[in-house]
N, C-alpha and C positions, 0 to 999 in steps of 0.2 A: 247190763244191756244184753250180754250173751245169754244169761240164764233166762231172760224173758223171751228171747228169740227161740231158744231150744224148747222151752215149755210150750210155746205156742205151736210149734211144729209137732210136738209129741201129742198134743190134744187132737190135732188132725189125724195123726197116725192111728189113734185109738177110736176114731169115728167108726160107727157101725158100717161094715161093708154092704153095699147094695149090689144086686145082680146086674150084670151088663145086659143090654138089650140084645135081641136076637140078630146079630150079624155074624155069619159064619165064614167070612172071607179068610183066605189063607195069608193075607198080608194087608198092611195099611201104611200110609206115608205120614211122616212128621216133617214139618217145614218151619223155617224162620225167614222173616223178611223185614228189613228196616225200610219203612215206607217213605222216608224222607219228607218230614213236615206235612203230615196228614191233618191239616187244620181245616176247620169250617171258616165261614166268612164273617162270623159274628164276633164282635169285640167283647172279650172277657176281661173285666177290669182287674181280676186277680192274677192274670197271666201276661207275660210279655209276648203277646201275639201280634204286635203291630206290623210285623213284616208280612203277615198274611191276612190283610184286610183289603176291602175294595179300594181304599185310598192309599195303599202302600205302593212302593216302587214296582212291585210285580203285579199290581192291580188284581188282587185275589178276589175275583167276583164269582157269582154263582156258576157261570159257564165253565170257568177254569176249575172250580171245585168239582163240578160234576165230571169233567174230563179226567181229573185226578182219580176220583173214585172208580170210574170206568176202567182206567188203566191199571189200578191196583187189582181190581177183580179179574181183569184179563190175565194178568200175570199168574195169580194164584190158581185160577182155573187151568191154565196151560201147563202147570206142573204135572197134572194128570186129569184131563178132561173126562175120562171114562170113570175113574174112581177118585174123586176129589180127596186131597189130603185130610186125614182124620183129625189131625192136631196141627194148628198153625200158630206160632208165636209171632208177635208183631212189635215193632218199635216205632216211636215217634208218632203216636196216635194222640190226638188232643183230648177226646172225651168219648163217652159212651154213644152219644148221638152219631158221631162220625163212624164209629164201629158198626152201629146198626144200619147206617146207610150203605156201608160196604157189603155186609152179608145179605142185603136186600137186592143186590144186583142179580139179574136172571141166572148168570152162570153159577153163582155161589148159592143162590136161594135153594136150588135143588139139593144142596148138601145138608140142609136142616141144621145150621150151625147154632150152637149156643155161644154166648159171648161173656168174657170176664175182663174187667178193667177196674182198677182202683186208682184214683188220681193221687199223685204224690206231691212232693214239695219242689219239683224242678221249676226254676223261675220261668222257663218258657212254656211250661204247661204241657210238655210232651211226655207220654207215658208208655209203658209196655202193656201189652194185652195178649189174650189168648182166645182163639175161637176153636171149637171142637164140634165134630159131627155127632149129634145126639143119638143117631141110630147105630153108631159104631163104638163110641166111648160113653161110659156112664160117669156122670159127675158125682164126686164124693164131697169135695170141699176145696176152699182156697183161702189164702191169706196173703196180704201184701206186707212185706217187711221193709223197714228203712235199709237201704243198701249201704248207708254210711251214716255216721253221727257227727262227723267233724265238718260236713258241708252239705248243702241242699242238693239233692239229686233225685233221679228217678227211683221209684220203688223197685224192689226185687219181688216178682210175683211167683208165688208157689201155688200149684194146682195139683190136686190129687184126682186121678181118673182110673177107671177100670175098663179093660177091653172086653171083647166078646168071649174070650177064653178065661175070664175072671183073673187075669194078671193085673196087678196094681202098678200104676205108673206115677212117680213123683216128679213133676215137671217144674223147672225153674226158668223163668223168662227174665233176661237181663239186658240192661243198656248202661254200660259203665261210663265213667267220666271220659269225656273226649280229650283229645290231645291239643285242643285249642289253648294257646299259651306256651306250647312247647312240650315235647314228649317227656323229657326228663323232669321238667317242672311239675307236670301233672301226674307223674307215675305214682307218687305216694297215695293219691286218691284212688287210683285203680287197685293198688295193693290193699287198700281198706275195703273196696268192693269185693275183692277176691277173698279176703279174710272172713267177711260176713257170710258169703256163700259157703265157704269151707266149713264153718261151724254148723250150718244147717244141714249140709249133706252128710257130715260126720255123724250127726245125731240120728239120721235115718239109717245109715249103714251100721251104726252101733246096735240099733234095735233089730235089724234084719240084714244080714250080710248078703242075702239074695235079692235085695230090693232093686227094682228097676228105676234108676235115677236118670233123668234126661235133663240136661242143661243146655239151653239155647240162648243166643243173644248176639248183640253187637258189643264186643268187649273192648273195642278201641285199642286192642293189643294183638300182636301176632301170637300164634300157638307156642312159640319158643320164648316169649317174654316172661319175666319173673312172675307177674301176677298169675298167669295161667299154668306155667310149667313148674313153678316152685311153691307158691302160696296155695293155689288150688290143687296142684299136684296132678294135672292132666297130661298124660304122656301119649305116645303113639300107641295105637292098638297092638296088642300082643297076641301071639299064638296061644299063650297060656295065661290069660288075664287073671289077675287077682280079683276076687269078688268084691272086695272093699276098695279097689282101685278105681280111678277115673281115667277115661280114655277119650282123646280128642279125635273125632271121626274125620276131621279135615286136615290132620297133621301131614299126611303124605301129600295131599294136594298143595299144601303150603310149601313143602320141600321141593315140589316140582315147579314152583314159581307161579302157581295159579293164585287168583285173588278174587275178592268180592267187591272191591271198590278201587278207584284209581285216583291217586294224587301224586303226580310226578312219576309214579311207578305203581305197580299193583300191591295192595295190602290185602291180607285175609283176616279181617276183623270179625266177620260173621261166622259163627262156629256152632257145632253141635257136639256136646260132650256127654258120655254115658258111663254108667257104672259097669264094672266087669261082668256082671251077670248077663247083660244084654249082648255080650260078645261070645257067649257060650251057646253052641247049638244044642238044644235040649230036645228030648223026645216029646215033651209037652212044654208049652210056654213060648214066649216071644224071644226072638234074637235078631241081631242086625248083622247080615253077612258082608264080606268084602264085596266091592271096594268101600263099604261103610257109608259114605256120604257123597253127595253130588252138589255141584254149583249149577244152578239153572241159568243158562246163558244163551238163549236163542238170539239170533241176529237182530230180530225186530225190537229188542229192548236196548240195543246198543247204537252208538254212532261213531263215526270215524273222526278221531282228533287230528290235530295238525301234524302229528308224527305218523299218521296213517294207521294208528292202532284203534281197534274196536273196543270202546269202553262204555260203561253204563250211561245211558241217555237220561239225564236227570230232569226234574220238574222245573226248578228255578234256582238262580243264584241270589246273591244279596240285592242285586239290582235288575236282573234280567229274568224274563220268563221264557223257558225253553219248550214247555209242553210235553216233556218226556215222562219217564216212569219214576225212577229213583236213582240216587247216586250209589246205591248198593244193589247187589245181586242176591236173589234168594238162595238158600241152601236147604237141602232136604235129605232124608234118609228113609230107607224102606225097612219096616219091621215085618219079619216073617215068623211063621210057626214051624 
């Protein structure tokens, strides 16, 4: 299995490089957002989507679907309404149709986004996806990998892009096994997710130690948990980063008690991890300066809970419709030259 994964990624590495289109900006943003059940209203017999249908407990009808799409677009545009993020990783997207509805919204339409989604084997039918601005990033190729072999889960999506300065970016979008059923009981599955990703990133960095690797996702683990800190080997950003090392851009925010979702307390499951080359300020080429990454947390996507804390205003629970945004907050980083 590992040989097949590595061979597939090497084939994409050897793909003929194309020139990036003419965007000469001095920076661009990369972002990740778990959209929380971005389902359409149509019953798909191959998926367990019954919680998001017109006859479900949350009465997922066209009006509520349209409101959800509007809300997702509003959040993504607000990250930077002047210069929209060049690359956005997404989680919990049902299908390509939903993704196309999202980028068709007026605020995002001006970004001229391309879309990438490969449906996986997750029983609920939620997948990871990537959208990218075609006038900022040049698409080279992509491939979806099974994130695990011992259980059915979301794919791991690999996308290869080139920026306007002809820097190549190897981007991985993840949504690892949830903690439903218990943190310790489900940990082995996240360790398997981490091991799969580690073999793929190692294959890239073995070919080119200066590779720009960007890993984004909802990992359902904290930055200091074994899956991320030991198996993947993603640590705190360093003043003297190793080119072949991986660094978690949200690690310091986690240590400061910040989070991207709230269940009894804050958790920081949504993260951006990069290879060491992107932490080196070079005369030519892209780099990510301190404070490395940000949690997008405007007051209008939050609500006050019973404890008086401002937490993510979600769309729906198992029985109730709230009409909010998502139970997760987006994260993003600024890439400069």
